[in-house]
C-alpha positions, 0 to 999 in steps of 0.5 A: 216137426220131425216127429210129425213126419215120422208119424205120417210115414210110420204105417206105410210099411204095413200098407205096402206089405199087406196087399196082394196086388201091385200095379207098376207104371213106368214113366219116361220123363224128359229131364227138363220135365222131371220137377214139373211131373213130380209136382203135378203127380202129387197134386192130381194124386191128392185130388183123386183120393177120397172115400170109395177108392180101393187103392191101399197105397201108392208110392213113387220110385226114381230110377238111379241106375239101369232101366229105360224109364225115369219114375216107377209108380207102384199102386197096391190093392187087395185084389184084382177086382179092386184094381179094375174098379179103382180107375173109374172111382179115381176119375169121379173123385178127381172131377168132384174135387175140382168142381168143389173148388169153384174155380173161376174161368182163368183158374179152371183153364190153368187147372185143365192145362196142368192136367193135360200136361200131366197126362201127356208126360205120364202117357208118353212112352209109359208101360205097365204090369200087374204083379202079386205078393199073395203067398210070398210072405216068407220070401221077405221081411219087414223091419218095423223100425224102418223110417219112411220119412227119409228116402231109401235106396232100393235094389231090384233083382228081376228073375225069370226061372226055368220050367219046373224050377220055381220051388228051387228058387224059393227054397234057396231064396228063403234058406240062404239069400234072405237070411244073408240079407237079414243078418247083414243089418244093412238091408232094412226090408225085403219085398218079393212079387210074382208076375201076373200080366203085362210085360215083366219078369217072373220074380222081383225082389226088392232090398231096401237100404237106408243110405248109399253107404249102407248099400256100399257096405253090404256089397263090399262085405259080400263081394268075392266069396267062393260059389257055394252049393246053394249058389249053384242051385239058385243060379241053375234055376234062373234063365234070365236076370236083371238089376235096377237101383231105385230111390224110394221118394214118396207115398200116401200117408195112411193117416192123412190119406194124402200123397207126400214126398220124403225128405 
């Protein structure tokens, strides 16, 4: 069974890292509705998947620290055009799949009630933004051995850069910050995106850890060092900075085309 689960998640890395456009939806879910939301999200995500969808991957992060939301839903596309047309295609597939179930009156009422409940939770207090990773391959790395069958601790660093300082930011990130993350062997993958539209900061960098202990070990080994010239160059390029810690908890299996939560 474990081997099967590993196979299901083995190509999620490529499905995420190979796409140019990312839509993030932040959902504020009351604690008492969290389990219901996750169940309904899986159910209606799977009912909306099918031939013709332009979405390449959809993953869910749970907020662990900071932020004013509960879950972050990340949808990946090849292009902005793909993002725009996907909503209508998704709606049509959802309706067709439910119709094909040939539900009786009571079952249809239950389905309708669940869907309205899902939409209410989803839309209340939510926000979104669109980002791109096009041309940012050198600002991240992918460990091909990462095990997507288990949950991941993810540190998100968010930056606004000063006018004319994007080059400094990129140079220091690649030459110093990224090398340190990769050499630590505690960070299993790094992903970087830039803001396109919606409410969001200029840069997001995502550091994936296999466990809380790996995250703690990395922080402990890199705490308290003297500020370097590269550090000064980096922070001189930054106007605003925020951090969040997330848990990666699930995504669409590229082989089965079904949404599954990690164990």
